[in-house]
C-alpha positions as CSV (number, residue, x, y, z in Angstrom):
1,X,97.7,110.3,-67.8
2,X,95.0,110.3,-65.1
3,X,92.6,112.2,-67.4
4,X,93.3,109.8,-70.3
5,X,92.8,106.8,-68.1
6,X,89.4,108.2,-66.8
7,X,88.3,108.9,-70.3
8,X,89.2,105.4,-71.4
9,X,87.3,103.9,-68.4
10,X,84.3,106.1,-69.3
11,X,84.4,105.0,-73.0
12,X,84.7,101.3,-71.9
13,X,81.7,101.7,-69.6
14,X,79.7,103.3,-72.4
15,X,80.6,100.4,-74.7
16,X,79.5,97.9,-72.1
17,X,76.3,99.8,-71.5
18,X,75.5,99.9,-75.2
19,X,76.1,96.1,-75.4
20,X,73.7,95.5,-72.5
21,X,71.1,97.7,-74.1
22,X,71.4,95.8,-77.3
23,X,71.1,92.5,-75.5
24,X,68.0,93.6,-73.6
25,X,66.4,94.8,-76.8
26,X,67.1,91.4,-78.4
27,X,65.5,89.6,-75.5
28,X,62.4,91.8,-75.6
29,X,62.0,91.1,-79.3
30,X,62.6,87.4,-79.0
31,X,60.6,87.1,-75.9
32,X,61.7,85.5,-72.6
33,X,63.4,82.2,-73.2
34,X,61.5,79.3,-71.6
35,X,63.1,76.7,-69.5
36,X,64.9,74.0,-71.5
37,X,63.4,70.6,-71.7
38,X,64.9,67.1,-71.7
39,X,63.5,63.9,-73.2
40,X,62.2,62.7,-69.8
41,X,60.4,66.0,-69.3
42,X,57.9,65.0,-72.0
43,X,56.7,61.8,-70.4
44,X,53.5,63.4,-69.2
45,X,53.2,65.8,-72.1
46,X,53.0,63.6,-75.2
47,X,49.9,61.9,-76.5
48,X,51.1,58.7,-78.1
49,X,48.7,57.2,-80.6
50,X,49.6,53.8,-82.2
51,X,48.0,52.1,-85.2
52,X,46.2,48.7,-84.8
53,X,48.4,45.7,-84.9
54,X,51.7,44.5,-83.3
55,X,54.2,45.5,-85.9
56,X,56.6,48.4,-85.5
57,X,55.3,51.6,-87.0
58,X,56.9,54.8,-88.4
59,X,56.3,57.9,-86.4
60,X,55.0,61.4,-87.1
61,X,55.8,64.0,-84.4
62,X,53.3,66.9,-84.2
63,X,54.6,70.3,-82.9
64,X,52.1,72.8,-81.6
65,X,51.7,76.5,-82.4
66,X,51.6,79.6,-80.2
67,X,48.2,78.6,-78.6
68,X,49.6,75.4,-77.1
69,X,47.7,72.2,-76.7
70,X,45.1,71.4,-74.2
71,X,45.5,68.1,-72.3
72,X,42.3,66.6,-73.9
73,X,43.0,68.0,-77.4
74,X,43.5,65.5,-80.3
75,X,44.7,66.7,-83.6
76,X,42.6,65.6,-86.6
77,X,45.9,64.3,-88.0
78,X,46.2,61.6,-85.3
79,X,43.4,59.3,-86.5
80,X,44.2,60.0,-90.1
81,X,47.8,58.8,-89.6
82,X,46.8,55.9,-87.4
83,X,44.5,54.6,-90.1
84,X,47.4,54.4,-92.4
85,X,49.7,52.4,-90.1
86,X,51.6,55.4,-88.7
87,X,52.2,56.2,-85.0
88,X,51.8,59.8,-83.8
89,X,53.3,61.7,-81.0
90,X,51.4,64.9,-80.3
91,X,53.7,67.1,-78.2
92,X,52.6,69.7,-75.6
93,X,55.8,71.7,-75.7
94,X,54.6,74.7,-73.7
95,X,53.0,72.5,-71.0
96,X,56.3,70.6,-70.6
97,X,57.8,73.9,-69.5
98,X,55.0,74.8,-67.1
99,X,53.1,77.1,-69.4
100,X,49.7,76.8,-71.2
101,X,50.9,78.4,-74.4
102,X,53.6,80.5,-76.1
103,X,51.9,83.8,-75.9
104,X,54.2,86.7,-75.2
105,X,57.4,85.0,-76.3
106,X,57.9,87.0,-79.6
107,X,59.0,85.5,-82.9
108,X,62.3,83.9,-81.8
109,X,62.8,80.2,-82.1
110,X,62.1,78.5,-78.7
111,X,61.5,74.8,-79.1
112,X,63.2,73.5,-82.3
113,X,64.8,70.6,-80.3
114,X,61.5,69.1,-79.0
115,X,61.1,66.7,-81.8
116,X,64.5,65.2,-81.2
117,X,63.8,64.9,-77.5
118,X,60.5,63.1,-78.1
119,X,62.2,60.9,-80.6
120,X,64.7,59.9,-78.0
121,X,61.9,59.2,-75.6
122,X,60.2,57.0,-78.2
123,X,63.4,55.1,-78.8
124,X,63.7,54.4,-75.0
125,X,60.0,53.8,-74.1
126,X,57.9,53.0,-77.1
127,X,58.8,49.6,-78.4
128,X,56.2,49.6,-81.2
129,X,57.7,52.8,-82.7
130,X,60.4,52.5,-85.3
131,X,62.4,55.6,-84.4
132,X,64.6,55.3,-87.5
133,X,61.5,56.1,-89.7
134,X,60.0,59.4,-88.7
135,X,58.7,62.8,-89.9
136,X,58.0,66.0,-88.2
137,X,54.9,68.2,-88.7
138,X,54.4,71.7,-87.2
139,X,51.6,74.2,-87.2
140,X,51.9,78.0,-87.4
141,X,54.7,78.9,-84.9
142,X,55.3,75.1,-84.7
143,X,55.8,75.1,-88.5
144,X,58.5,77.8,-88.0
145,X,60.2,75.7,-85.3
146,X,60.3,72.5,-87.4
147,X,61.6,74.3,-90.4
148,X,64.6,75.2,-88.3
149,X,65.2,71.9,-86.6
150,X,67.8,70.3,-88.8
151,X,70.7,71.1,-86.5
152,X,69.0,69.3,-83.6
153,X,69.2,66.0,-85.5
154,X,72.9,66.1,-86.1
155,X,74.5,63.0,-84.6
156,X,71.1,61.2,-84.4
157,X,70.9,57.6,-85.7
158,X,68.5,58.9,-88.4
159,X,67.1,62.2,-89.6
160,X,63.5,63.0,-90.5
161,X,62.4,61.7,-93.9
162,X,60.2,64.8,-94.2
163,X,59.3,68.1,-92.6
164,X,55.8,69.4,-93.0
165,X,55.3,73.1,-92.1
166,X,51.8,74.5,-92.1
167,X,51.3,78.3,-92.4
168,X,54.7,79.1,-90.7
169,X,56.7,82.3,-90.5
170,X,56.4,85.4,-88.3
171,X,56.5,89.2,-88.9
172,X,57.9,88.9,-92.4
173,X,60.5,86.3,-92.0
174,X,60.6,82.6,-92.8
175,X,63.7,80.5,-92.7
176,X,64.9,76.9,-92.7
177,X,68.2,75.2,-92.0
178,X,67.3,72.2,-94.2
179,X,69.3,72.3,-97.4
180,X,67.6,72.2,-100.8
181,X,69.8,69.2,-101.8
182,X,69.6,67.3,-98.6
183,X,67.9,63.9,-97.8
184,X,64.9,65.5,-96.0
185,X,61.9,66.5,-98.1
186,X,60.5,69.9,-96.8
187,X,56.8,70.6,-97.6
188,X,55.4,74.1,-96.8
189,X,51.6,74.6,-96.9
190,X,50.0,78.1,-96.9
191,X,46.6,79.3,-97.8
192,X,46.5,82.2,-100.2
193,X,43.8,83.8,-98.1
194,X,45.8,83.6,-94.9
195,X,45.9,87.1,-93.5
196,X,48.6,86.2,-91.0
197,X,50.8,85.1,-93.9
198,X,50.0,88.3,-95.8
199,X,50.8,90.4,-92.7
200,X,54.4,91.6,-93.4
201,X,54.6,88.9,-96.1
202,X,55.6,85.8,-94.2
203,X,53.8,84.0,-96.9
204,X,56.1,85.5,-99.6
205,X,59.2,84.8,-97.5
206,X,58.2,81.2,-97.1
207,X,57.5,80.9,-100.8
208,X,61.0,82.1,-101.6
209,X,62.5,79.0,-99.8
210,X,61.2,76.7,-102.5
211,X,63.6,74.8,-104.7
212,X,65.2,71.3,-104.8
213,X,63.9,69.3,-101.9
214,X,61.9,72.2,-100.5
215,X,58.4,72.7,-101.9
216,X,55.9,75.4,-101.3
217,X,52.2,74.7,-101.7
218,X,49.7,77.5,-102.1
219,X,46.2,76.5,-101.0
220,X,43.6,78.5,-102.9
221,X,41.0,80.2,-100.7
222,X,42.4,78.8,-97.5
223,X,42.9,80.7,-94.3
224,X,45.2,80.1,-91.3
225,X,44.5,76.8,-89.6
226,X,42.8,75.4,-92.7
227,X,43.5,71.8,-91.5
228,X,41.9,72.3,-88.1
229,X,38.3,71.9,-86.9
230,X,37.7,75.4,-85.6
231,X,36.8,78.8,-86.8
232,X,37.8,82.0,-84.9
233,X,40.2,84.9,-84.6
234,X,43.4,85.7,-82.8
235,X,45.0,89.1,-82.1
236,X,48.6,90.1,-82.5
237,X,49.8,93.6,-81.9
238,X,46.2,94.9,-82.0
239,X,45.5,93.3,-85.4
240,X,42.9,90.6,-85.8
241,X,43.7,87.5,-87.8
242,X,41.3,84.7,-88.9
243,X,41.6,80.9,-88.7
244,X,39.1,78.7,-90.5
245,X,38.9,75.1,-91.7
246,X,38.9,74.3,-95.4
247,X,38.1,70.7,-96.4
248,X,39.4,71.0,-99.9
249,X,42.8,72.4,-98.9
250,X,43.1,69.8,-96.1
251,X,42.5,66.9,-98.5
252,X,45.0,68.4,-100.9
253,X,47.6,68.7,-98.1
254,X,46.9,65.2,-97.0
255,X,47.5,63.8,-100.5
256,X,50.9,65.6,-100.6
257,X,51.8,64.3,-97.2
258,X,51.0,60.8,-98.1
259,X,52.7,61.0,-101.5
260,X,55.8,62.0,-99.6
261,X,55.7,59.4,-96.8
262,X,54.2,56.2,-98.3
263,X,57.0,55.5,-100.8
264,X,59.7,56.4,-98.3
265,X,58.2,54.0,-95.7
266,X,57.0,51.3,-98.0
267,X,53.4,51.8,-97.2
268,X,50.5,51.4,-99.6
269,X,49.1,54.5,-101.4
């Protein structure tokens, strides 16, 4: 009996050790989880940009990618939306957690709930923002985060009218928790020359999501970051990837964005 008990304990210890090893491996793949954030944590880490006038405006929330957002950075989308009567919240998600960027955090989802937190902050502290009319836009890793943000809006007074994901996906996977027959329109934009998207076929996996309320838009000749102002490279796992603006792809994406939002919010085309 003693030998049997000892063997049972050893087997139990081995099982526990195996589970611990699996958990450590998962953490290493996903990257260290950052500190959680609450709505009030974003007070100093959101650039609010309001359109001219005194009327309440619908809101677009911009979610950053792996590189984070500098304090003085201003997305080209901000002025474009403001000129059309739309308020913008540009979110510095990494900075709100005490970090400059999301480097080294792997491919796991880390900040899907930030748009909901910023929306709650808008509801409490931005009287000119109509928090019942909003959309969420994410770039690169931020696109992946917003594609998987549906669960964070459960129980909210309203959900996003649209999700716009620019060149999302990571290491061959691309998912969304927004249903194809749901109320939220999901628009995914990807350049067909995006070498990050071609790497392990994140581009192809995102394309497979299309159907119903989910649309995939291939941008001919466009690279990663086609809607930005900058040209350069970034390195992941020793492999170099390119980002480069593309005016034609940007204009096409803007047209799709506005065709989605203007009718929903009663704004002029």
